[in-house]
Each structure stands twice: as C-alpha cells, then as structure tokens.
matplotlib code that plots the C-alpha trace (Angstrom):
import matplotlib.pyplot as plt

x = [7.5, 4.1, 1.3, -0.8, -4.0, -4.6, -8.3, -10.1, -11.3, -13.4, -11.6, -14.3, -17.5, -18.4, -22.2, -23.3, -19.7, -17.5, -13.8, -11.7, -8.1, -7.4, -8.6, -6.6, -3.4, -3.9, -4.4, -1.1, 0.7, -0.5, 0.5, 4.0, 4.6, 3.3, 5.6, 8.5, 7.9, 7.6, 10.8, 12.7, 12.0, 12.1, 15.8, 17.2, 20.8, 23.1, 25.5, 23.1, 23.4, 22.9, 19.1, 18.7, 20.9, 18.6, 15.4, 16.9, 18.0, 14.5, 12.9, 15.3, 14.8, 11.0, 11.5, 13.7, 11.1, 8.4, 10.7, 11.3, 7.5, 6.6, 9.8, 8.3, 6.2, 8.1, 7.5, 3.8, 3.3, 5.9, 3.7, 1.0, 3.1, 5.7, 3.0, 1.3, 4.5, 5.7, 2.2, 1.9, 5.4, 4.9, 1.4, 2.7, 5.6, 3.7, 2.6, 6.3, 5.5, 4.0, 0.3, -0.3, -1.6, -1.1, -4.0, -3.3, -4.6, -8.0, -9.9, -11.6, -8.2, -6.9, -10.2, -9.9, -6.4, -7.7, -10.5, -8.0, -5.9, -9.1, -10.0, -6.4, -6.2, -9.2, -8.2, -4.7, -6.3, -8.9, -6.5, -4.1, -6.5, -9.7, -12.9, -14.2, -10.9, -10.2, -13.6, -13.4, -10.6, -13.2, -14.9, -11.8, -11.1, -14.8, -17.7, -18.9, -15.9, -17.1, -18.6, -15.3, -13.4, -15.7, -15.4, -11.6, -11.5, -13.7, -11.9, -8.4, -9.5, -10.9, -7.7, -5.6, -7.6, -7.8, -4.2, -2.7, -5.2, -4.8, -1.0, -0.7, -3.4, -2.0, 1.4, 0.2, -1.7, 1.5, 3.5, 0.9, 0.9, 4.7, 4.9, 2.2, 4.1, 7.7, 7.2, 10.0, 12.6, 12.2, 11.7, 14.4, 13.1, 9.6, 10.7, 12.7, 9.9, 7.5, 9.9, 10.6, 7.0, 5.9, 8.4, 7.5, 3.7, 4.1, 6.3, 3.8, 0.8, 2.7, 4.0, 0.6, -0.9, 1.9, 1.3, -2.5, -1.9, 0.7, -1.8, -4.4, -2.0, -0.8, -4.2, -4.2, -1.7, -0.8, 0.2, 3.5, 3.1, 4.3, 2.7, 1.3]
y = [15.3, 15.2, 15.0, 18.2, 16.2, 15.2, 14.6, 11.3, 10.9, 8.2, 6.1, 3.7, 2.1, -1.6, -1.7, 0.2, 0.4, 3.3, 2.5, 5.4, 6.3, 5.1, 1.6, 1.4, 2.6, 0.2, -2.7, -1.6, -1.5, -4.9, -6.3, -4.8, -6.0, -9.4, -9.8, -8.4, -10.9, -13.7, -12.8, -12.1, -15.6, -17.6, -18.3, -17.9, -18.9, -19.6, -17.2, -14.3, -11.6, -7.9, -7.9, -10.9, -9.2, -6.1, -8.3, -10.3, -7.1, -5.6, -8.8, -9.0, -5.3, -5.8, -9.0, -7.2, -4.4, -7.0, -8.9, -5.7, -5.4, -9.2, -11.2, -14.6, -14.3, -12.4, -15.1, -15.3, -11.5, -11.1, -11.8, -9.4, -6.5, -6.7, -6.6, -3.7, -1.7, -2.3, -1.6, 1.7, 2.9, 2.2, 3.7, 6.8, 7.2, 6.4, 10.0, 10.8, 9.3, 11.9, 11.3, 9.2, 10.0, 8.3, 5.9, 6.8, 10.3, 8.7, 8.2, 5.0, 3.4, 4.3, 3.2, -0.2, -0.6, 0.4, -2.1, -4.7, -4.0, -4.1, -7.5, -8.8, -7.7, -9.8, -12.7, -13.0, -12.6, -15.2, -17.7, -17.3, -17.5, -18.9, -17.0, -17.1, -16.3, -13.5, -11.8, -12.1, -9.5, -6.8, -7.4, -6.8, -5.4, -4.5, -5.4, -1.8, -0.9, -2.8, 0.2, 2.1, -0.9, -0.9, 2.9, 2.5, -0.2, 2.0, 5.3, 3.9, 2.3, 5.7, 7.4, 5.0, 5.8, 9.6, 10.1, 8.5, 10.1, 13.5, 13.5, 12.3, 14.5, 17.6, 16.7, 16.6, 19.9, 21.5, 20.2, 21.6, 25.0, 25.2, 24.3, 26.9, 29.7, 28.8, 26.9, 24.4, 26.4, 24.3, 20.7, 19.0, 20.2, 19.3, 15.9, 15.2, 16.3, 13.9, 10.9, 11.5, 12.1, 9.0, 6.8, 8.3, 7.9, 4.3, 3.5, 5.0, 3.2, -0.2, 0.3, 1.1, -1.9, -4.0, -2.7, -3.3, -6.9, -7.5, -6.2, -8.6, -11.5, -10.5, -9.8, -13.1, -14.2, -17.9, -19.7, -18.8, -15.2, -15.7, -13.8, -15.8]
z = [-14.7, -12.9, -15.3, -15.4, -16.1, -12.5, -12.7, -13.4, -17.0, -18.5, -21.1, -22.4, -21.3, -20.9, -20.8, -17.6, -16.4, -17.1, -17.2, -16.0, -16.5, -12.9, -13.8, -17.0, -15.4, -12.5, -15.0, -16.7, -13.4, -12.4, -15.8, -15.6, -12.0, -12.8, -15.8, -13.9, -11.0, -13.5, -15.3, -12.2, -10.7, -13.9, -13.8, -10.3, -9.9, -6.9, -8.5, -9.0, -11.7, -11.1, -11.4, -9.1, -6.5, -6.7, -6.3, -3.5, -1.7, -2.0, -0.6, 2.2, 3.1, 3.3, 5.3, 7.8, 8.1, 8.9, 11.3, 13.2, 13.9, 14.1, 14.7, 14.6, 11.4, 8.6, 6.0, 6.7, 6.0, 3.3, 0.3, 1.4, 2.7, -0.1, -2.8, -1.1, -0.7, -4.3, -5.8, -4.0, -4.8, -8.5, -8.4, -6.8, -9.3, -12.5, -12.9, -13.7, -17.1, -19.4, -20.1, -17.0, -13.5, -10.2, -9.3, -5.7, -6.5, -6.9, -3.6, -5.0, -5.5, -2.0, -0.5, -2.2, -0.7, 2.8, 2.5, 1.5, 4.6, 6.7, 5.4, 5.7, 9.4, 10.3, 8.1, 9.7, 13.2, 12.6, 10.9, 13.9, 16.8, 15.5, 15.0, 18.6, 20.3, 17.9, 18.2, 22.0, 22.2, 21.1, 24.5, 26.5, 29.0, 29.2, 26.9, 27.1, 25.0, 22.0, 20.2, 20.6, 19.1, 16.1, 15.7, 15.9, 13.2, 10.8, 11.5, 10.9, 7.7, 6.5, 7.7, 5.6, 2.4, 2.9, 4.0, 0.9, -1.4, 0.1, 0.1, -3.5, -4.8, -3.1, -4.4, -8.0, -7.4, -6.0, -9.0, -11.4, -9.7, -9.7, -13.4, -14.2, -12.3, -13.1, -16.3, -16.8, -14.9, -11.9, -13.1, -11.1, -7.6, -8.5, -9.7, -6.6, -4.4, -6.2, -5.9, -2.2, -1.3, -3.3, -1.4, 2.0, 1.5, 0.3, 3.3, 5.7, 4.3, 4.2, 7.7, 9.1, 7.4, 8.9, 12.4, 12.1, 10.9, 13.6, 16.2, 15.1, 15.3, 18.7, 20.3, 22.3, 24.8, 25.1, 28.2, 30.0, 29.0, 25.4, 22.5, 19.6]

ax = plt.figure().add_subplot(projection="3d")
ax.plot(x, y, z, "-o")
ax.set_aspect("equal")
plt.show()
C-alpha cells in the first residue's frame, strides 16, 4: 500500500551534503535494476526460459514503440528510452513497499530526469546532423523566432518535471487521505489506482521524451526529400 510518509526526510549527512530518502531509494533502485540486468543477460540461450521470454518481450515491446515514432532508428534510441521507462516505472511503484516512498514524488528527482531528456535531445540532434546544421534549425523559418524556440525548449523541460512530480505526489496524497478516512477497508482500489497511474505516468514521460528526441533527429531534411 502507498506509504503514508510522503514527505522528503534526511537520512544522513556526508560533510556539507544531506542525503535524503529520495537519494537512498534511488540508489537502491539503481542497484536492483543493475543486478537484474546483469543476471538477465548473463546466460542467454537460444531456447529461452520463462524469465528470458519476459525480458525479451519487454525489450521488443519498447523497440516497437520506438519504431512507431522513429522507424529507421529503434536500436539507436533503445538503450536510453528503455532505461528511462523502466526506471520511472520502478520508481513510481516502489512506494507500494511499506516504509518506502516514490522518488518521483520529489521534484528534484523529476527535474533531474527532465534535464537528462533535455541533454539527450540535443546530443542526439548534434550527433545526427553536426553542431552547425542542428543549431541552424532554431533560425528557421525566420531568425526572429529564435527566442520562441528557446522558450519552447525550456518550458517543455519544466513541464516534464512538474507533470510527473505533480501526478505522483497527488496520487500519494490521495492514497493517504483515503486510508485516513476509510482505514484499510479500501486497500485494493487504492492499490490498483496506484499501479495504473504509475504505469500511465511512466508511459507518458517516456513517450514525450521519445517524441522530443525523434524531433531533434528529424529536424533536417536530406536530399530527395527523405528525412534523416
């Protein structure tokens, strides 16, 4: 059930730095995902077992989602988008474990993810078109639109961070209020709401990141009318 302690708490300090529960839980998630990825790929077989079938199905589903947006480059974006999706799903669902809270209910965590997407968009754009060609698209169709392009880049990054944080934080608040009013008479509906909302918000964030990256890759047009 959703953890009633939804507020950020300091765990320990390292010199001038205060390590909060968000950081500790994030470290734990990273460790678990890293070990799971290592264990899942350590002994791959042509005749896969049940766990390998699940992992391969997950990877293929994400690859198909990327291919639907950017048909020519699913393998290029798979590592980044898949990692982002899986991390957010686990981070959203971790508060179902008693005593833990979702890192995505902390604005600093979602802001870090949004900044990562912002940097990835420009990295993929520059690596695809080159620095000069990529930056030139901000001057099209008219150089006077440059300030609006910059505002758009900043606003959508802020929207990514605030949207995920707001939805997860409000979900935890709603779960807390329901538990306070109804006690444990309604645990299953609250649990199902949490799971569904966690999956939906992870999908939205990952899909928006995918669309932004695809837009950066497709900003330039090559000869004969084909999109890079």
